[in-house]
C-alpha positions in Angstrom: -41.6 -45.3 82.4 -38.9 -47.0 80.2 -35.8 -45.3 81.4 -33.5 -46.4 78.6 -36.0 -45.0 76.0 -36.4 -41.7 77.9 -32.6 -41.3 78.1 -32.3 -41.9 74.3 -34.9 -39.3 73.5 -33.1 -36.6 75.6 -36.2 -34.4 76.0 -37.9 -32.7 78.9 -40.3 -35.1 80.7 -43.7 -34.2 82.2 -44.8 -36.8 84.7 -47.1 -37.4 87.7 -45.4 -36.2 91.0 -44.3 -39.7 92.2 -42.9 -40.7 88.9 -41.2 -37.3 88.6 -39.4 -37.9 91.9 -38.3 -41.4 90.8 -37.0 -40.0 87.5 -35.0 -37.3 89.3 -33.4 -39.9 91.6 -32.3 -41.7 88.4 -30.5 -38.7 87.1 -33.1 -37.0 84.9 -32.9 -33.2 85.3 -35.5 -31.8 83.0 -38.6 -33.1 84.7 -41.8 -31.3 85.4 -44.2 -32.8 88.0 -47.9 -32.2 87.5 -50.8 -33.2 89.8 -54.4 -33.2 88.7 -55.5 -29.7 87.7 -52.0 -28.4 87.4 -50.6 -27.1 84.0 -47.4 -26.2 82.3 -46.5 -24.4 79.1 -44.3 -26.0 76.4 -43.9 -23.6 73.6 -47.3 -22.6 72.5 -49.0 -25.6 74.1 -50.6 -25.9 77.5 -50.4 -29.3 79.1 -52.8 -29.9 82.0 -52.8 -33.0 84.2 -56.3 -34.5 84.3 -57.8 -37.4 86.4 -57.2 -41.0 85.6 -58.6 -44.1 87.3 -55.6 -46.5 87.8 -55.0 -46.7 91.6 -52.2 -45.4 93.7 -49.1 -47.3 94.5 -48.8 -49.1 91.2 -45.1 -48.2 91.0 -44.3 -49.1 94.6 -44.6 -45.8 96.5 -48.3 -45.3 97.2 -49.8 -42.2 98.6 -50.7 -38.8 97.0 -47.4 -38.6 95.1 -48.5 -41.6 93.0 -51.7 -40.0 91.8 -52.7 -41.4 88.4 -53.1 -38.7 85.7 -53.7 -38.3 82.0 -52.9 -35.1 80.0 -54.9 -32.6 78.1 -52.7 -30.9 75.5 -54.1 -27.7 74.1 -52.8 -25.4 71.3 -54.6 -22.5 69.8 -56.8 -24.7 67.6 -56.2 -28.3 68.8 -57.1 -30.4 71.8 -55.4 -33.7 72.4 -56.0 -36.2 75.3 -53.3 -38.6 76.3 -55.0 -40.9 78.7 -52.0 -42.7 80.2 -53.2 -45.8 82.1 -56.9 -45.4 83.1 -60.3 -46.9 83.2 -63.4 -44.9 82.4 -63.9 -42.4 85.3 -66.5 -39.9 86.4 -65.9 -36.6 84.6 -64.2 -38.2 81.6 -66.9 -36.7 79.3 -65.9 -33.2 80.5 -62.6 -33.5 78.6 -64.3 -33.6 75.2 -64.8 -32.7 72.5 -61.3 -33.4 71.2 -59.3 -33.4 68.0 -57.4 -36.5 69.1 -57.7 -39.1 71.8 -54.7 -41.4 72.6 -56.4 -44.3 74.5 -54.8 -47.3 76.1 -56.5 -50.5 75.0 -54.5 -53.2 76.8 -51.7 -53.7 79.3 -48.5 -55.7 79.7 -49.7 -59.2 80.0 -52.5 -61.6 78.9 -54.9 -60.2 81.5 -56.0 -56.8 82.6 -56.3 -55.7 86.2 -58.4 -52.8 87.4 -57.6 -49.4 86.2 -57.2 -50.3 82.5 -59.3 -49.9 79.4 -59.8 -52.9 77.2 -60.8 -52.6 73.5 -64.6 -52.5 74.4 -64.3 -50.0 77.3 -61.9 -47.8 75.2 -64.5 -47.7 72.5 -67.1 -46.7 75.1 -64.8 -43.9 76.2 -65.0 -42.5 72.7 -68.7 -41.7 73.2 -67.7 -39.6 76.3 -64.6 -37.9 74.8 -66.0 -37.2 71.3 -62.7 -37.0 69.5 -62.4 -36.6 65.7 -59.5 -39.1 65.6 -58.6 -41.9 68.1 -55.3 -43.7 68.1 -55.0 -46.8 70.4 -51.9 -47.0 72.5 -50.4 -49.4 75.2 -50.8 -52.6 73.2 -48.6 -54.9 71.3 -45.4 -52.9 71.5 -44.1 -53.4 75.1 -44.7 -56.8 76.5 -43.3 -59.2 79.0 -40.4 -61.4 77.8 -41.8 -64.5 76.1 -45.3 -63.1 75.8 -45.2 -62.9 72.0 -44.5 -66.6 71.9 -47.0 -67.5 74.7 -49.8 -65.1 73.7 -49.2 -64.0 70.1 -52.7 -62.6 69.9 -51.5 -59.8 72.2 -49.6 -58.2 69.3 -52.7 -57.7 67.1 -56.0 -58.7 68.6 -56.5 -55.8 71.0 -56.2 -53.2 68.2 -58.4 -55.2 65.9 -61.1 -55.5 68.6 -60.8 -51.8 69.4 -61.3 -50.8 65.7 -64.4 -53.1 65.5 -65.9 -51.9 68.7 -65.3 -48.2 67.9 -67.0 -48.7 64.5 -70.0 -50.2 66.3 -70.4 -47.7 69.2 -68.8 -44.5 67.9 -68.8 -44.7 64.1 -68.3 -40.9 63.8 -64.8 -41.2 65.2 -62.0 -42.0 62.8 -59.7 -44.7 64.3 -56.1 -45.1 63.1 -53.8 -47.9 64.4 -50.2 -47.0 64.1 -47.2 -49.3 63.8 -44.1 -48.5 65.8 -42.4 -45.4 64.6 -45.4 -44.5 62.3 -47.0 -41.1 62.6 -50.3 -39.6 61.8 -51.6 -36.1 61.0 -54.9 -34.7 62.4 -57.6 -34.6 59.7 
């Protein structure tokens, strides 16, 4: 939830309930709060909040309002899963098959705590989700100050490991690693 970036984008924001409340307190007006199982329409798309395994209270509030979620984005012919921060959870396989899975493969620092996918577990998630295309996210772009100098491997190694693991456990899934500001089209 990088506030400066969200302000620069100047777009409506869909967020979990607790994060939506914090965004509104910081002056964001076009915020839609979604809890697990709730959906909203954006143009011709339906966006549904789905479970995530990350733990409540990670942003300081705690309780039901801090429910961790991912999002299933569905159009007339396309299904995209944006996992957010999560680990593998019961029922993850019910989200597939998908056209695209955006899966976190790391976190902010040199270690991962509970509630996060690493490159190997993200590759295992591909077997459950069955996407045609997977794009790793949440790695190498936002890091703690000085971490690029202290742990330079954080910028490249998680993505390289994810590609190798995905090729080993889910070779039918196309994987594409994007550089910042790069885009991809669904096959």
